[in-house]
N, CA, C and O atoms as CSV, one atom per row, in Angstrom:
chain,resi,resn,atom,element,x,y,z
A,1,MET,N,N,29.217,-53.360,-31.787
A,1,MET,CA,C,28.905,-52.018,-31.333
A,1,MET,C,C,30.049,-51.524,-30.438
A,1,MET,O,O,30.492,-52.239,-29.539
A,2,LYS,N,N,30.512,-50.324,-30.685
A,2,LYS,CA,C,31.586,-49.724,-29.882
A,2,LYS,C,C,30.989,-49.017,-28.677
A,2,LYS,O,O,29.975,-48.326,-28.778
A,3,LYS,N,N,31.639,-49.205,-27.532
A,3,LYS,CA,C,31.160,-48.613,-26.286
A,3,LYS,C,C,32.026,-47.415,-25.931
A,3,LYS,O,O,33.249,-47.517,-25.836
A,4,VAL,N,N,31.362,-46.269,-25.733
A,4,VAL,CA,C,32.025,-45.009,-25.434
A,4,VAL,C,C,31.654,-44.584,-24.020
A,4,VAL,O,O,30.482,-44.603,-23.644
A,5,LEU,N,N,32.665,-44.199,-23.238
A,5,LEU,CA,C,32.437,-43.702,-21.888
A,5,LEU,C,C,32.737,-42.210,-21.870
A,5,LEU,O,O,33.857,-41.789,-22.159
A,6,ILE,N,N,31.727,-41.416,-21.528
A,6,ILE,CA,C,31.885,-39.974,-21.390
A,6,ILE,C,C,32.104,-39.673,-19.920
A,6,ILE,O,O,31.299,-40.051,-19.069
A,7,VAL,N,N,33.215,-38.981,-19.627
A,7,VAL,CA,C,33.601,-38.697,-18.246
A,7,VAL,C,C,33.684,-37.193,-18.063
A,7,VAL,O,O,34.460,-36.525,-18.745
A,8,ASP,N,N,32.887,-36.654,-17.144
A,8,ASP,CA,C,32.958,-35.228,-16.827
A,8,ASP,C,C,32.261,-34.984,-15.502
A,8,ASP,O,O,31.249,-35.617,-15.199
A,9,SER,N,N,32.798,-34.069,-14.715
A,9,SER,CA,C,32.178,-33.728,-13.441
A,9,SER,C,C,30.951,-32.839,-13.640
A,9,SER,O,O,30.145,-32.689,-12.721
A,10,ASP,N,N,30.802,-32.255,-14.814
A,10,ASP,CA,C,29.681,-31.368,-15.145
A,10,ASP,C,C,28.634,-32.158,-15.936
A,10,ASP,O,O,28.896,-32.601,-17.054
A,11,SER,N,N,27.451,-32.328,-15.348
A,11,SER,CA,C,26.417,-33.135,-16.007
A,11,SER,C,C,25.977,-32.505,-17.333
A,11,SER,O,O,25.638,-33.230,-18.269
A,12,GLY,N,N,25.977,-31.191,-17.429
A,12,GLY,CA,C,25.607,-30.528,-18.676
A,12,GLY,C,C,26.573,-30.856,-19.802
A,12,GLY,O,O,26.158,-31.064,-20.942
A,13,MET,N,N,27.857,-30.901,-19.483
A,13,MET,CA,C,28.856,-31.249,-20.485
A,13,MET,C,C,28.707,-32.707,-20.918
A,13,MET,O,O,28.824,-33.025,-22.101
A,14,ARG,N,N,28.447,-33.593,-19.948
A,14,ARG,CA,C,28.229,-35.010,-20.296
A,14,ARG,C,C,27.050,-35.146,-21.254
A,14,ARG,O,O,27.127,-35.873,-22.245
A,15,GLN,N,N,25.970,-34.450,-20.957
A,15,GLN,CA,C,24.776,-34.516,-21.805
A,15,GLN,C,C,25.055,-33.942,-23.191
A,15,GLN,O,O,24.558,-34.461,-24.191
A,16,ALA,N,N,25.851,-32.871,-23.253
A,16,ALA,CA,C,26.188,-32.272,-24.547
A,16,ALA,C,C,27.001,-33.241,-25.400
A,16,ALA,O,O,26.729,-33.404,-26.589
A,17,PHE,N,N,27.997,-33.882,-24.794
A,17,PHE,CA,C,28.804,-34.864,-25.529
A,17,PHE,C,C,27.927,-36.020,-26.000
A,17,PHE,O,O,28.032,-36.461,-27.145
A,18,ALA,N,N,27.071,-36.501,-25.122
A,18,ALA,CA,C,26.186,-37.614,-25.484
A,18,ALA,C,C,25.257,-37.205,-26.624
A,18,ALA,O,O,24.998,-37.997,-27.530
A,19,GLY,N,N,24.761,-35.979,-26.581
A,19,GLY,CA,C,23.879,-35.495,-27.638
A,19,GLY,C,C,24.564,-35.452,-28.988
A,19,GLY,O,O,23.949,-35.753,-30.011
A,20,LEU,N,N,25.832,-35.080,-28.998
A,20,LEU,CA,C,26.589,-35.041,-30.251
A,20,LEU,C,C,26.762,-36.429,-30.857
A,20,LEU,O,O,26.846,-36.578,-32.076
A,21,LEU,N,N,26.814,-37.437,-29.998
A,21,LEU,CA,C,27.043,-38.804,-30.480
A,21,LEU,C,C,25.758,-39.579,-30.748
A,21,LEU,O,O,25.803,-40.676,-31.305
A,22,LYS,N,N,24.611,-39.020,-30.357
A,22,LYS,CA,C,23.344,-39.737,-30.495
A,22,LYS,C,C,23.025,-40.159,-31.921
A,22,LYS,O,O,22.371,-41.182,-32.126
A,23,GLY,N,N,23.464,-39.410,-32.887
A,23,GLY,CA,C,23.176,-39.719,-34.277
A,23,GLY,C,C,23.834,-41.004,-34.764
A,23,GLY,O,O,23.588,-41.453,-35.883
A,24,HIS,N,N,24.666,-41.586,-33.918
A,24,HIS,CA,C,25.376,-42.806,-34.295
A,24,HIS,C,C,24.812,-44.033,-33.590
A,24,HIS,O,O,25.510,-45.030,-33.407
A,25,ASP,N,N,23.527,-43.953,-33.190
A,25,ASP,CA,C,22.876,-45.110,-32.571
A,25,ASP,C,C,23.002,-46.309,-33.501
A,25,ASP,O,O,22.925,-46.170,-34.722
A,26,GLY,N,N,23.191,-47.454,-32.932
A,26,GLY,CA,C,23.391,-48.654,-33.725
A,26,GLY,C,C,24.861,-48.947,-33.941
A,26,GLY,O,O,25.239,-50.091,-34.195
A,27,PHE,N,N,25.696,-47.915,-33.843
A,27,PHE,CA,C,27.137,-48.094,-33.975
A,27,PHE,C,C,27.840,-47.826,-32.646
A,27,PHE,O,O,28.839,-48.470,-32.326
A,28,LEU,N,N,27.309,-46.864,-31.865
A,28,LEU,CA,C,27.908,-46.499,-30.583
A,28,LEU,C,C,26.937,-46.738,-29.444
A,28,LEU,O,O,25.745,-46.448,-29.552
A,29,GLU,N,N,27.453,-47.260,-28.373
A,29,GLU,CA,C,26.693,-47.401,-27.132
A,29,GLU,C,C,27.327,-46.420,-26.145
A,29,GLU,O,O,28.500,-46.557,-25.797
A,30,ILE,N,N,26.557,-45.437,-25.698
A,30,ILE,CA,C,27.082,-44.344,-24.886
A,30,ILE,C,C,26.843,-44.617,-23.403
A,30,ILE,O,O,25.730,-44.948,-22.992
A,31,HIS,N,N,27.902,-44.474,-22.609
A,31,HIS,CA,C,27.840,-44.592,-21.155
A,31,HIS,C,C,28.391,-43.301,-20.574
A,31,HIS,O,O,29.226,-42.649,-21.200
A,32,GLN,N,N,27.934,-42.919,-19.381
A,32,GLN,CA,C,28.381,-41.674,-18.756
A,32,GLN,C,C,28.686,-41.900,-17.284
A,32,GLN,O,O,27.989,-42.650,-16.602
A,33,VAL,N,N,29.739,-41.241,-16.799
A,33,VAL,CA,C,30.045,-41.241,-15.372
A,33,VAL,C,C,30.501,-39.843,-14.963
A,33,VAL,O,O,30.947,-39.050,-15.793
A,34,GLU,N,N,30.380,-39.564,-13.683
A,34,GLU,CA,C,30.722,-38.257,-13.140
A,34,GLU,C,C,32.123,-38.287,-12.535
A,34,GLU,O,O,32.289,-38.658,-11.373
A,35,GLY,N,N,33.117,-37.904,-13.305
A,35,GLY,CA,C,34.465,-37.728,-12.784
A,35,GLY,C,C,35.401,-38.905,-12.993
A,35,GLY,O,O,34.993,-40.012,-13.346
A,36,GLY,N,N,36.684,-38.615,-12.757
A,36,GLY,CA,C,37.751,-39.573,-12.996
A,36,GLY,C,C,37.698,-40.805,-12.121
A,36,GLY,O,O,37.888,-41.920,-12.607
A,37,ARG,N,N,37.444,-40.624,-10.845
A,37,ARG,CA,C,37.385,-41.785,-9.942
A,37,ARG,C,C,36.247,-42.724,-10.328
A,37,ARG,O,O,36.400,-43.945,-10.291
A,38,ALA,N,N,35.116,-42.151,-10.694
A,38,ALA,CA,C,33.978,-42.970,-11.133
A,38,ALA,C,C,34.326,-43.714,-12.421
A,38,ALA,O,O,33.906,-44.856,-12.610
A,39,ALA,N,N,35.088,-43.076,-13.302
A,39,ALA,CA,C,35.491,-43.726,-14.551
A,39,ALA,C,C,36.376,-44.933,-14.277
A,39,ALA,O,O,36.182,-45.997,-14.864
A,40,LEU,N,N,37.342,-44.768,-13.388
A,40,LEU,CA,C,38.230,-45.887,-13.063
A,40,LEU,C,C,37.454,-47.048,-12.463
A,40,LEU,O,O,37.719,-48.206,-12.784
A,41,ALA,N,N,36.497,-46.744,-11.595
A,41,ALA,CA,C,35.667,-47.796,-10.995
A,41,ALA,C,C,34.799,-48.468,-12.059
A,41,ALA,O,O,34.652,-49.690,-12.056
A,42,TYR,N,N,34.228,-47.689,-12.959
A,42,TYR,CA,C,33.365,-48.216,-14.013
A,42,TYR,C,C,34.134,-49.160,-14.929
A,42,TYR,O,O,33.624,-50.208,-15.324
A,43,LEU,N,N,35.343,-48.786,-15.256
A,43,LEU,CA,C,36.156,-49.600,-16.159
A,43,LEU,C,C,36.569,-50.937,-15.550
A,43,LEU,O,O,36.938,-51.861,-16.275
A,44,GLU,N,N,36.511,-51.045,-14.244
A,44,GLU,CA,C,36.823,-52.319,-13.589
A,44,GLU,C,C,35.813,-53.402,-13.964
A,44,GLU,O,O,36.145,-54.587,-13.971
A,45,THR,N,N,34.585,-52.998,-14.275
A,45,THR,CA,C,33.521,-53.980,-14.497
A,45,THR,C,C,32.858,-53.880,-15.870
A,45,THR,O,O,31.947,-54.651,-16.171
A,46,HIS,N,N,33.306,-52.934,-16.712
A,46,HIS,CA,C,32.686,-52.756,-18.024
A,46,HIS,C,C,33.751,-52.675,-19.110
A,46,HIS,O,O,34.813,-52.086,-18.912
A,47,GLU,N,N,33.455,-53.266,-20.246
A,47,GLU,CA,C,34.350,-53.170,-21.400
A,47,GLU,C,C,34.007,-51.894,-22.169
A,47,GLU,O,O,32.873,-51.710,-22.611
A,48,ILE,N,N,34.982,-51.031,-22.320
A,48,ILE,CA,C,34.808,-49.754,-23.017
A,48,ILE,C,C,35.880,-49.657,-24.102
A,48,ILE,O,O,37.020,-50.074,-23.899
A,49,HIS,N,N,35.504,-49.103,-25.251
A,49,HIS,CA,C,36.438,-48.969,-26.374
A,49,HIS,C,C,37.055,-47.577,-26.472
A,49,HIS,O,O,38.170,-47.422,-26.968
A,50,LEU,N,N,36.324,-46.558,-25.995
A,50,LEU,CA,C,36.781,-45.186,-26.114
A,50,LEU,C,C,36.309,-44.384,-24.916
A,50,LEU,O,O,35.155,-44.498,-24.502
A,51,VAL,N,N,37.199,-43.573,-24.356
A,51,VAL,CA,C,36.848,-42.655,-23.272
A,51,VAL,C,C,36.969,-41.234,-23.813
A,51,VAL,O,O,37.969,-40.875,-24.435
A,52,ILE,N,N,35.936,-40.434,-23.568
A,52,ILE,CA,C,35.965,-39.012,-23.905
A,52,ILE,C,C,35.876,-38.244,-22.597
A,52,ILE,O,O,34.944,-38.439,-21.816
A,53,THR,N,N,36.852,-37.367,-22.358
A,53,THR,CA,C,36.872,-36.612,-21.110
A,53,THR,C,C,37.407,-35.208,-21.361
A,53,THR,O,O,37.947,-34.922,-22.430
A,54,ARG,N,N,37.254,-34.346,-20.380
A,54,ARG,CA,C,37.757,-32.973,-20.470
A,54,ARG,C,C,38.983,-32.820,-19.590
A,54,ARG,O,O,39.144,-33.531,-18.598
A,55,LEU,N,N,39.836,-31.895,-19.961
A,55,LEU,CA,C,41.033,-31.608,-19.181
A,55,LEU,C,C,40.663,-31.051,-17.817
A,55,LEU,O,O,41.206,-31.479,-16.799
A,56,HIS,N,N,39.740,-30.096,-17.793
A,56,HIS,CA,C,39.381,-29.421,-16.547
A,56,HIS,C,C,38.105,-30.020,-15.962
A,56,HIS,O,O,37.013,-29.847,-16.504
A,57,MET,N,N,38.270,-30.735,-14.835
A,57,MET,CA,C,37.133,-31.305,-14.105
A,57,MET,C,C,37.400,-31.127,-12.627
A,57,MET,O,O,38.545,-30.976,-12.201
A,58,GLU,N,N,36.325,-31.146,-11.846
A,58,GLU,CA,C,36.474,-31.115,-10.394
A,58,GLU,C,C,37.010,-32.464,-9.932
A,58,GLU,O,O,36.772,-33.487,-10.574
A,59,GLY,N,N,37.730,-32.462,-8.823
A,59,GLY,CA,C,38.317,-33.708,-8.320
A,59,GLY,C,C,39.501,-34.093,-9.172
A,59,GLY,O,O,40.409,-33.287,-9.370
A,60,MET,N,N,39.509,-35.300,-9.676
A,60,MET,CA,C,40.592,-35.763,-10.549
A,60,MET,C,C,40.451,-35.089,-11.910
A,60,MET,O,O,39.417,-35.220,-12.566
A,61,ASP,N,N,41.485,-34.369,-12.334
A,61,ASP,CA,C,41.392,-33.707,-13.641
A,61,ASP,C,C,41.656,-34.706,-14.767
A,61,ASP,O,O,42.076,-35.839,-14.534
A,62,GLY,N,N,41.398,-34.252,-15.986
A,62,GLY,CA,C,41.512,-35.139,-17.141
A,62,GLY,C,C,42.914,-35.666,-17.377
A,62,GLY,O,O,43.085,-36.807,-17.805
A,63,LEU,N,N,43.920,-34.842,-17.102
A,63,LEU,CA,C,45.297,-35.287,-17.318
A,63,LEU,C,C,45.668,-36.432,-16.375
A,63,LEU,O,O,46.309,-37.400,-16.783
A,64,GLU,N,N,45.263,-36.311,-15.121
A,64,GLU,CA,C,45.522,-37.401,-14.170
A,64,GLU,C,C,44.761,-38.656,-14.586
A,64,GLU,O,O,45.297,-39.761,-14.503
A,65,LEU,N,N,43.515,-38.495,-15.033
A,65,LEU,CA,C,42.734,-39.644,-15.488
A,65,LEU,C,C,43.413,-40.326,-16.668
A,65,LEU,O,O,43.553,-41.549,-16.682
A,66,VAL,N,N,43.834,-39.546,-17.652
A,66,VAL,CA,C,44.487,-40.123,-18.835
A,66,VAL,C,C,45.768,-40.847,-18.444
A,66,VAL,O,O,46.063,-41.912,-18.985
A,67,THR,N,N,46.525,-40.291,-17.521
A,67,THR,CA,C,47.753,-40.934,-17.046
A,67,THR,C,C,47.438,-42.287,-16.421
A,67,THR,O,O,48.102,-43.282,-16.714
A,68,ARG,N,N,46.427,-42.323,-15.562
A,68,ARG,CA,C,46.047,-43.585,-14.912
A,68,ARG,C,C,45.495,-44.596,-15.908
A,68,ARG,O,O,45.776,-45.791,-15.816
A,69,LEU,N,N,44.708,-44.106,-16.857
A,69,LEU,CA,C,44.172,-45.008,-17.884
A,69,LEU,C,C,45.289,-45.617,-18.708
A,69,LEU,O,O,45.256,-46.806,-19.024
A,70,ASP,N,N,46.283,-44.803,-19.056
A,70,ASP,CA,C,47.404,-45.299,-19.849
A,70,ASP,C,C,48.190,-46.374,-19.097
A,70,ASP,O,O,48.679,-47.332,-19.696
A,71,GLN,N,N,48.304,-46.204,-17.783
A,71,GLN,CA,C,49.031,-47.184,-16.969
A,71,GLN,C,C,48.264,-48.497,-16.858
A,71,GLN,O,O,48.846,-49.576,-16.962
A,72,LYS,N,N,46.957,-48.398,-16.648
A,72,LYS,CA,C,46.166,-49.596,-16.389
A,72,LYS,C,C,45.570,-50.218,-17.663
A,72,LYS,O,O,45.422,-51.437,-17.752
A,73,TYR,N,N,45.235,-49.378,-18.636
A,73,TYR,CA,C,44.596,-49.836,-19.876
A,73,TYR,C,C,45.334,-49.225,-21.076
A,73,TYR,O,O,44.780,-48.356,-21.749
A,74,PRO,N,N,46.551,-49.652,-21.354
A,74,PRO,CA,C,47.370,-48.996,-22.381
A,74,PRO,C,C,46.787,-49.059,-23.789
A,74,PRO,O,O,47.176,-48.256,-24.639
A,75,ARG,N,N,45.882,-49.971,-24.062
A,75,ARG,CA,C,45.304,-50.073,-25.410
A,75,ARG,C,C,43.984,-49.291,-25.547
A,75,ARG,O,O,43.430,-49.195,-26.642
A,76,LEU,N,N,43.492,-48.743,-24.448
A,76,LEU,CA,C,42.241,-47.987,-24.456
A,76,LEU,C,C,42.458,-46.644,-25.163
A,76,LEU,O,O,43.423,-45.932,-24.884
A,77,ARG,N,N,41.561,-46.317,-26.066
A,77,ARG,CA,C,41.646,-45.039,-26.771
A,77,ARG,C,C,40.954,-43.956,-25.945
A,77,ARG,O,O,39.892,-44.173,-25.361
A,78,VAL,N,N,41.588,-42.784,-25.915
A,78,VAL,CA,C,41.084,-41.682,-25.104
A,78,VAL,C,C,41.118,-40.398,-25.911
A,78,VAL,O,O,42.094,-40.112,-26.604
A,79,ILE,N,N,40.040,-39.625,-25.815
A,79,ILE,CA,C,40.012,-38.273,-26.343
A,79,ILE,C,C,39.952,-37.330,-25.152
A,79,ILE,O,O,39.012,-37.378,-24.359
A,80,LEU,N,N,40.959,-36.475,-25.031
A,80,LEU,CA,C,41.046,-35.494,-23.945
A,80,LEU,C,C,40.803,-34.122,-24.561
A,80,LEU,O,O,41.568,-33.660,-25.408
A,81,MET,N,N,39.728,-33.484,-24.121
A,81,MET,CA,C,39.354,-32.196,-24.700
A,81,MET,C,C,39.622,-31.065,-23.716
A,81,MET,O,O,39.350,-31.175,-22.521
A,82,ALA,N,N,40.153,-29.993,-24.244
A,82,ALA,CA,C,40.357,-28.781,-23.441
A,82,ALA,C,C,39.226,-27.824,-23.776
A,82,ALA,O,O,39.061,-27.412,-24.924
A,83,SER,N,N,38.447,-27.476,-22.755
A,83,SER,CA,C,37.320,-26.564,-23.016
A,83,SER,C,C,37.146,-25.603,-21.874
A,83,SER,O,O,36.251,-24.759,-21.909
């Protein structure tokens, strides 16, 4: 099972992304965190295969998060969405 981490400072956006992926139960395990700093902390203790995040977020924006993820987890796949 592939583990997906949805990262967004907006809880409504996190829920929307999770809802889009719900149809893939059994193949995807969905996790959610609020913001970039929470994502970095979460990844310290959890194995994740894919991160989905938005460019525009409060606090750490998506571009900074992707930069940090690339430095620390270069093999981690990331989808950065502009919305």
